[in-house]
TIMAR-643332 format. One record per atom (N, C-alpha, C): residue in one letter; y, z, x. Coordinates in steps of 0.2 Angstrom, whole numbers, plus 5000, padded with zeros to 4 digits. Layout:
<atoms>
aYZX...
</atoms>
This chain:
<atoms>
m578354625476m577854645481m577254675478n576654665480n576054695477n575854755481d575854815478d575754875481d575054905480t574554865477t573854885476t573454875482v573054915483v572554915489v571854925486k571454875488k570754885486k570354925491a569954965488a569555005493a568854985492l568554965498l567854945498l567354995498p566854985494p566355045494p566055055501k565955125502k565655145509k564955135509k564755095514k564055085515k563755145519r563255165515r562855225518r562155205520e562055205527e561455185529e560855225528h561055295527h560455335526h560155325519h560555295514h560255275508h559755215508t559955175513t559555105513t558955115517k558955165521k558355175526k557855225523r557855235517r557355285514r556655265515n556255305517n555555295518n555155325512l554955295507l554655325501l553855315502n553455365502n552755355503n552455325497l552655335491l552355305485l552655235483t552255195482t552555125480t552455125472i552755075469i552855075462i552155075459p551655045461p550955045458p550655115459q550755145464q550455215465q550855265461a551455255460a551855305455a551555295448s551455235446s551255225439s550555245438m550155245444m549455275444m549455345443i549955385446i549955455445i550055475438k550455435434k550655445427k549955435423y549655385425y548955375421y548455425422r548455455429r548055505430r548255565427a548855585427a549055645423a548955635416l549055585413l548855575406l548155575404w547755545409w546955555408w546755625408y546955665413y546755735414y547055775408s547655765406s547955805401s547655795394i547455735393i547055725386i546455755386f546055755391f545355785391f545355855392i545855885396i545955955396i546155985389v546555955386v546755975379v546155975374l545755915375l545155915371l544655965372y544555985379y544156035381y544356105378v544956115379v545256185376v545156185369w545256135365w545156125358w544456145356s543956115359s543256125358s543056195359l543356225365l543156295367l543456345362y544056325359y544456365354y543956375348w543656315346w543256315340w542556355341i542356345347i541756385349i541856455349s542356475352s542556555352s542756575345y543056535341y543256555334y542556565330d542056525331d541456535327d541056595329i541156605336i540756665339i541156735337f541756735338f542156795337f542356815330v542556765326v542856775320v542256775315w541856725315w541256715310w540656755312h540656775319h540056815321h539456775321k539456715323k538856665323k538556675330p537856675330p537556665336p537656605339l537556595346l537656535350l537356475347g536756485344g536356425341g536656405335q537056445331q537256425325q538056395325v538256395331v538956365332v538956285331n539456265328n539456185326n539356145333m538856105333m538656065339m539156015341a539555995336a540055945338a540555985343n540656045343n541156085347n540756085354y540156095354y539756095361y539856025364a539655975360a539755905362a540455885365g540955905361g541655895363g541755925370s541555985371s541756015377s541355985383i540655965382i540255935387i540555865388i540755825383i541055755384i541755765388s542155815386s542755825390s542655835397i542255875399i542055895406i541855835409a541355795406a541155735409a541655685410f542155675406f542755625407f543155655412i543255715413i543655745418i543355735425w542655745425w542355725431w542355655433a542255615428a542255535429a542955515431g543455555429g544155535431g544255545439t543955605441t543955615448t543655565452k543155535450k542755485453k543155415453i543455405447i543855335446i544455335450w544855395450w545455395454w545355395462k544755425464k544555425471k544455355473s544055315470s543955255472s544555205472n545055215468n545655175468n546155195473r546055245477r546555265482r546755205487t547355205488t547555155493t547955195499i547755195505i548055235510i548455185514t549055195515t549555155519t549655195525r549555165531r549655205537r550055155542g550355185546g550755155551g550355115556p550555085561p550155055566p549655095570q549055075570q548555115573q548655115581k548555165584k548555175591k547755185593e547655165599e547055185602e546955255603p546355285601p546355365602p546255385609a546655425611a546655455618a546055505618i545555495622i545055545623i545255595629a545355655626a545555705631a544855745633t544755745640t544155785642t544355855644f543855895644f543955965646f544055965654p544356015657p544356015664p543556025667s543455995673s542855995675s542556065676n542956115677n542656185678n542456215672s542556185666s542356215660s541556205659g541256155662g540556135661g540456105655c540956075651c540756035645c540655965647g540155935644g540055865645g540355815639h540755845635h541055815629h541755805629f542055775625f542855775625f543155815620l543755835620l544055875616l544155845609g543855875604g543755845597g543055825595y542655835600y541955805599y541655845593l541755905592l541455945587l541755925580h542355905580h542755885574h542555815572q542355765577q542155695575q541455685574r541055735576r540255725575r540055725568q539455695567q539255685560q539055755558k539155775552k538955845549k538255855550s537755805550s537055815550s536855835557e537255815562e537055825569e537055905571e536655925575e536655995577e537256005582i537456065583i537956075588i537656085594p537756055600p537456065606p537556145608a537056165612a537056235614a537656255619e537856205623e538356215628e539056225624c539056195618c539656195614c539756265611l539156305609l539256365606l539456415611t539356405617t539656455622t540256435626c540556375624c541156355627c541756395625k542256405629k542856445627k543356405623n543256335623n543656295619n543456265613v542956305610v542556285604v543056275598i543556325597i543956325592i544456265592q544656245598q545156185599q544756125597c544056125599c543656065599c543556055591f543456105587f543356095580f543956075576s544556095579s545156085575s545556035578h545355995583h545755945586h545755885582t546455865581t546555805577t546955755582k546855695581k547255645585k547955645583
</atoms>
């Protein structure tokens, strides 16, 4: 008689239903971004070290410090700035299903002709209407999100 019993592995549903926000390409982009910034921050600190070394140890005036160090610090800052523009343009935003925005209006007794969130959604160049400045719901209108 065979007395061995096989135990089946336990199926864990919570492990299979993980909702990870980062996909593999996004995760690898984070590594490239971190590498980009770390390289140019190290170069920036290196060039600042040699600038300060010339100034404080050798007592050189700012005009006599090695220009390669100035160029290195300027180029490093330029690449750090360029990295912010590069990574900003490559962002991918994944969102769930879009719902129609519900426009909530203020009660008719408040005297407001706009909807809740109007000040949050308006263009920054637009002026704030005068009735909005005296409205009791101005804080909620500025901070209202859908």
